[in-house]
N, C-alpha and C positions, 0 to 999 in steps of 0.2 A: 529433356531431350533423351530419346532412346538411342542406344548404341547399336551398331551392326551385330555385335555379339548377343545383345539382348533380343534382337529380332530373330537371330538364328535359334536361340533358346525357345522363344515363343513358337516358332515354326514347328519345332520337334517335341514340344511339351504336349501333354494331354489337354484337350479342350476342357475348360472349366467355366465358372461363372464370369471370368474376366477375359477369356480367350475363345474366339470363334473364328474358324477358317471357312472359306467358301471359294469354289472355283468360278461359279457363275456370277456375273454382274447383273443378270436379269431377274434374280430372285429378291425383289424388294421386300417381300414379307420377311425373309430371313434377316435382312439388314435391319428392318424395323424392330423385330424381336430382340436382336442383339443390342441395338442402340438403347432401347427401353430398359433392357436388363442392366446394361452398364449404368444408365442414368439412375435407376432405382437402387443399385448397390445394396441389395437385400441383406447380405451378410455384414454390411457396414464395415467393409474392409478399408475403405478410403483409398483403394488402389485403382489405377487406371484400367479401363477395359480396352481390349484390342480386337477389332474386326479386321482380319487379315484376308484381303481379296487376292484371288489368283493362287491359292494354295489348297492342295488336297488335304483330307483329314490326317494323312500320315506325314504332312509337312513338305511333300514334294511340291515344287512350283509348277504351275500349269502353263506358264508362258504367256499369261495375260499381258496384253499391251496396255500400259497406262497412258492415256491421252488426255489432253485438256478437256475434251468433251466428257470423258468418264469422270474426271475429277469434279467438273461442274455438276454433273448428274448426282454424284454421291453427296457433295456438299449441300446441294439444294434439297435433296431428300432428307439428309440429317437435320437440316434447319427446320424443315416442315414437321418432322417427327418431334423434335424437341420443343419447338415454339408453337405448334398448332396441333396438339395431339387429338383434338376432337374432330378434326377435319378428315 
């Protein structure tokens, strides 16, 4: 479980191989790239990757409203990328 303090740290840290921030929820290509990069764990860090939605590159929150529909869309997309990469 990630703590509120850890989330704050991730928001204000530099984007790395394990942290990606995005304001838009419409850029599914960016989501796919981040999820694939996290799954591949190229540096073999064995650390979690974090795709932070609704945050600018500098860590400011965009005011994104998290709805059930958004959560369903993201989870369905992540499942498709992870379990059906050839489609």
